[in-house]
C-alpha positions in Angstrom: 0.0 0.0 0.0 1.2 3.5 -0.8 -0.3 4.9 2.3 -3.5 5.4 4.3 -5.8 8.3 3.3 -8.7 9.8 5.1 -11.5 10.8 2.7 -13.8 13.2 4.6 -17.2 13.2 2.8 -16.1 10.1 0.9 -19.6 8.7 0.4 -20.6 11.7 -1.7 -20.5 12.2 -5.4 -16.9 13.2 -5.8 -15.6 11.5 -2.7 -16.8 8.1 -3.8 -15.2 8.4 -7.2 -12.0 9.6 -5.6 -12.0 6.6 -3.3 -12.2 4.3 -6.3 -9.3 6.0 -7.9 -7.2 6.0 -4.7 -7.8 2.3 -4.2 -7.0 1.6 -7.8 -3.7 3.5 -7.3 -2.8 1.4 -4.3 -3.8 3.6 -1.4 -5.7 2.3 1.7 -8.8 4.5 2.3 -10.7 5.4 5.4 -14.0 7.2 4.7 -15.7 9.4 7.3 -19.1 10.7 6.4 -22.3 11.6 8.3 -24.5 10.4 5.4 -26.4 13.7 5.4 -26.3 13.8 1.6 -25.3 10.3 0.7 -26.2 6.6 1.1 -24.5 3.7 2.8 -24.9 1.6 -0.3 -22.2 3.6 -2.0 -19.8 1.3 -0.2 -21.1 -1.7 -2.1 -20.6 0.1 -5.4 -17.0 1.0 -4.5 -16.3 -2.6 -3.6 -17.9 -3.9 -6.8 -15.6 -1.7 -8.9 -12.3 -2.1 -7.0 -12.7 -5.4 -5.2 -11.9 -3.6 -1.9 -14.3 -2.3 0.6 -12.9 0.8 2.2 -13.1 1.3 6.0 -16.0 3.5 6.9 -16.7 5.6 10.0 -20.1 7.3 10.3 -19.4 10.5 12.1 -19.8 14.3 11.7 -16.5 16.0 11.0 -17.6 18.9 13.1 -17.5 16.6 16.1 -13.9 16.9 17.4 -14.3 14.0 19.9 -15.5 11.7 17.2 -12.7 12.7 14.9 -10.1 12.0 17.6 -11.6 8.6 18.1 -11.2 8.0 14.4 -7.5 9.0 14.3 -6.9 6.9 17.4 -8.5 3.8 15.8 -7.0 4.2 12.3 -3.4 5.0 13.1 -0.9 6.1 10.4 -3.0 8.3 8.2 -0.7 10.0 5.7 -3.0 12.3 3.9 -6.5 13.8 4.0 -8.9 14.8 1.2 -11.6 17.1 2.4 -14.9 16.8 0.6 -17.0 17.2 3.7 -19.1 20.4 3.1 -22.5 21.7 2.3 -22.3 22.7 -1.4 -25.6 24.0 -2.9 -25.3 27.6 -4.0 -29.0 28.2 -3.8 -29.4 26.7 -0.4 -26.5 28.7 0.9 -28.3 31.9 0.0 -31.2 30.7 2.3 -29.1 29.1 5.1 -25.8 31.0 5.3 -25.2 30.3 9.0 -25.5 26.6 8.4 -23.0 26.8 5.6 -20.4 28.8 7.5 -20.8 26.7 10.7 -20.5 23.4 8.9 -17.9 24.0 6.2 -15.5 26.0 8.4 -15.7 23.9 11.5 -15.0 20.8 9.5 -11.9 22.3 8.0 -10.6 23.7 11.4 -11.0 20.3 13.0 -9.0 18.5 10.3 -6.2 21.1 10.2 -5.9 21.0 14.0 -5.7 17.3 14.1 -3.1 16.9 11.3 0.0 17.9 13.2 -1.1 16.0 16.3 -1.4 12.7 14.4 1.5 13.3 12.0 -0.6 13.7 8.9 1.5 15.4 6.2 -0.6 16.1 3.1 -4.0 17.8 2.7 -6.0 18.2 -0.5 -8.8 20.7 -0.2 -11.9 20.5 -2.4 -12.1 24.2 -3.5 -14.1 25.7 -6.3 -14.0 28.2 -9.2 -16.5 30.2 -7.2 -13.5 31.8 -5.4 -12.9 33.8 -8.6 -16.4 35.4 -8.5 -17.5 36.8 -11.9 -14.2 36.7 -13.8 -13.0 39.6 -15.9 -12.0 37.2 -18.7 -12.0 33.5 -19.6 -10.4 31.1 -19.5 -9.3 31.8 -16.0 -5.9 31.0 -14.6 -4.8 30.4 -11.0 -3.2 33.9 -11.0 -6.6 35.6 -11.5 -7.6 37.6 -8.4 -10.3 36.1 -6.2 -13.3 38.4 -5.9 -16.1 38.8 -3.4 -18.1 35.6 -3.5 -21.6 35.7 -5.0 -22.9 33.2 -2.5 -22.2 32.0 1.1 -21.1 28.7 -0.3 -18.5 30.5 -2.4 -17.5 32.6 0.6 -16.8 29.4 2.7 -14.4 28.3 0.0 -12.6 31.6 0.0 -12.3 31.7 3.7 -11.2 28.1 3.8 -8.4 28.8 1.4 -7.3 31.7 3.6 -7.4 29.6 6.7 -5.2 26.9 5.1 -2.7 29.5 3.9 -2.5 31.0 7.4 -2.0 27.6 9.0 0.9 26.8 6.7 2.4 30.3 7.1 2.3 29.7 10.9 4.8 26.9 10.5 2.5 23.9 10.7 4.4 20.9 9.4 1.9 20.1 6.6 1.6 20.5 2.9 -1.7 21.4 1.2 -2.9 21.5 -2.4 -6.1 23.5 -3.2 -8.0 22.1 -6.2 -10.3 24.7 -7.6 -12.6 22.6 -9.7 -15.2 23.7 -12.0 -18.5 21.7 -12.6 -18.2 17.9 -12.0 -20.8 15.8 -13.8 -21.2 12.2 -15.0 -20.8 8.9 -13.3 -18.4 6.0 -13.2 -18.5 4.1 -16.5 -19.5 0.9 -14.6 -22.7 2.7 -13.5 -21.9 1.3 -10.0 -21.6 4.8 -8.4 -22.8 8.2 -9.4 -24.5 11.3 -8.2 -27.5 10.6 -5.9 -28.3 13.5 -3.6 -31.0 13.0 -1.0 -34.2 14.7 -1.9 -34.6 17.1 -4.8 -31.3 17.6 -6.6 -29.6 21.0 -6.3 -27.2 20.2 -9.2 -28.2 20.4 -12.9 -27.3 16.9 -14.2 -29.1 14.7 -11.6 -32.2 16.9 -12.0 -31.8 16.6 -15.8 -31.5 12.7 -15.7 -34.3 12.4 -13.2 -36.5 14.5 -15.5 -35.5 12.4 -18.5 -36.6 9.2 -16.7 -39.8 10.7 -15.4 -39.1 11.3 -11.7 -39.3 15.1 -12.2 -41.9 16.8 -14.4 -39.6 19.1 -16.2 -36.2 20.7 -16.0 -36.0 24.4 -15.1 -33.1 26.3 -16.7 -32.3 29.4 -14.7 -32.1 32.3 -17.1 -31.9 32.4 -20.9 -31.2 36.1 -21.1 -27.5 36.2 -20.1 -24.8 37.7 -22.2 -23.8 34.4 -23.8 -24.4 33.0 -27.3 -27.6 31.2 -26.4 -28.6 33.2 -23.3 -27.8 30.4 -20.8 -24.9 30.4 -18.3 -21.6 28.9 -19.4 -19.6 26.5 -17.3 -16.6 24.2 -17.5 -18.2 20.7 -17.1 -15.7 18.1 -16.1 -16.2 14.3 -15.9 -16.1 13.2 -12.2 -13.7 10.4 -12.9 -11.2 12.8 -14.5 -11.7 15.0 -11.5 -11.1 12.1 -9.1 -7.8 11.2 -10.7 -6.6 14.8 -10.1 -6.9 14.2 -6.3 -4.7 11.1 -6.6 -1.9 12.9 -8.4 -2.1 15.8 -6.0 -1.7 13.5 -3.0 1.2 11.7 -4.6 2.9 15.0 -5.3 2.8 15.9 -1.6 3.5 12.5 -0.1 6.4 11.8 -2.5 7.9 15.3 -2.0 7.8 16.2 -5.6 7.5 19.9 -4.8 9.2 22.2 -2.3 6.1 24.3 -2.1 4.0 23.9 1.1 0.9 25.3 -0.6 -0.1 25.0 -4.2 -3.2 25.8 -6.2 -4.5 24.2 -9.4 -7.5 24.7 -11.6 -9.2 21.4 -12.4 -11.3 21.8 -15.6 -11.4 20.9 -19.2 -10.7 24.4 -20.6 -13.9 24.4 -22.6 -16.9 26.7 -21.8 -20.2 24.9 -22.4 -23.6 26.5 -21.9 -26.4 24.9 -20.0 -28.3 24.7 -23.3 -25.4 22.9 -25.0 -25.2 20.5 -22.0 -28.8 19.6 -22.5 -28.3 19.2 -26.2 -25.3 16.9 -25.6 -27.5 14.7 -23.3 -30.3 14.4 -25.8 -27.7 13.8 -28.6 -25.8 11.1 -26.7 -28.9 9.3 -25.3 -31.6 9.9 -27.8 -33.9 11.0 -25.0 -35.8 14.3 -25.0 -35.9 16.2 -21.8 -39.0 18.3 -21.0 -37.7 21.8 -19.9 -38.6 25.4 -19.4 -36.7 28.6 -18.9 -37.3 30.4 -15.6 -35.9 33.5 -13.9 -32.2 33.8 -13.1 -31.1 32.2 -9.8 -29.5 34.4 -7.2 -25.7 33.8 -6.8 -25.1 32.3 -10.3 -22.1 33.5 -12.2 -22.7 34.2 -15.9 -19.7 32.5 -17.5 -16.6 30.8 -16.3 -14.2 28.2 -17.5 -10.7 27.0 -16.7 -7.3 27.4 -18.1 -6.0 24.0 -16.9 -2.5 24.5 -18.3 -0.8 24.5 -14.8 -2.5 21.2 -13.8 -1.7 19.7 -17.2 2.0 20.6 -17.0 2.8 20.5 -13.3 0.6 17.6 -12.1 0.7 15.7 -15.4 -3.1 15.5 -15.3 -5.5 16.2 -18.1 -9.3 15.9 -18.5 -9.9 13.1 -21.1 -13.6 12.3 -21.2 -15.8 13.8 -23.9 -19.0 15.7 -23.0 -21.2 13.2 -24.8 -19.6 10.2 -23.1 -19.9 12.0 -19.8 -23.6 12.7 -20.3 -24.2 9.1 -21.4 -22.5 7.9 -18.2 -24.9 10.0 -16.1 -27.8 8.5 -18.0 -26.6 4.9 -17.5 -26.3 5.6 -13.8 -29.9 6.9 -13.7 -31.0 3.8 -15.5 -29.2 1.6 -13.1 -31.0 3.4 -10.2 -34.3 2.6 -11.9 -33.3 -1.1 -12.3 -32.5 -1.2 -8.6 -35.9 0.4 -7.7 -34.2 3.4 -6.2 -35.4 6.1 -8.5 
């Protein structure tokens, strides 16, 4: 084994796919998750894909006593990947206190425990929301961060500042901030994918649930933006590609491939795709028409943003590989698998 990695929020969408890639790369994984927006059956899917069932601890990462018990039980953790956060832009506009309390307390607990238990590497799940509404696209890591357009985005900005301050204080850790753009799709095996509890806050699961008849129609927030077709533009990245970026980031720190204690990388495809184009790609790749309507703009949404991933390509040796059509097809196969299992 290459090492033991704690994946906080590892039962969620990105966390579960990253666990698969970590295990495929030879790491031992311990997942901690409170299952607030995930399902225990994800463990079965991970095991079916990799042949290995990761260790799992049901706990809330804001509970310091529970986290100490975890570190005492699973000794020798080398690195942490932090996915444990509330993450819906719209919900954060309605529940800002919950977002600040949850996201920041989780981070503070993990950073405080790392030196105590000899954990060296920390990968933080950050977001392109830290750039706010960019002045130009594609956007590089050197672009200034701007005032966040949502409390969710603000928690990412503050979290990045906290990590930087902790490292500047002399804490014996290394950290890599992965600012990723819009993860979509599912594992090609259709064993794991995106399955939020309740009504999806993210576009693609709502789209696939509409396509299969769970939802009446898809609402597209705004078709009067300053974009070619009037809908928002994003950098949609396949979740498996994104997961692999976390593996190479961890390896970079644990293998001492860099002298820098803190590094930042944009993780995206480099292509700006509108919401309308995403819908078109789904219908083209699956042959399924999706009932939809255009509604008012959603507070907190950025008009257009996509990545310049050159730094990640060259420094990490990582590159997004999946096509948009293949990614949308994987999301549809996952939705069909859920129907086969009688889940949705």
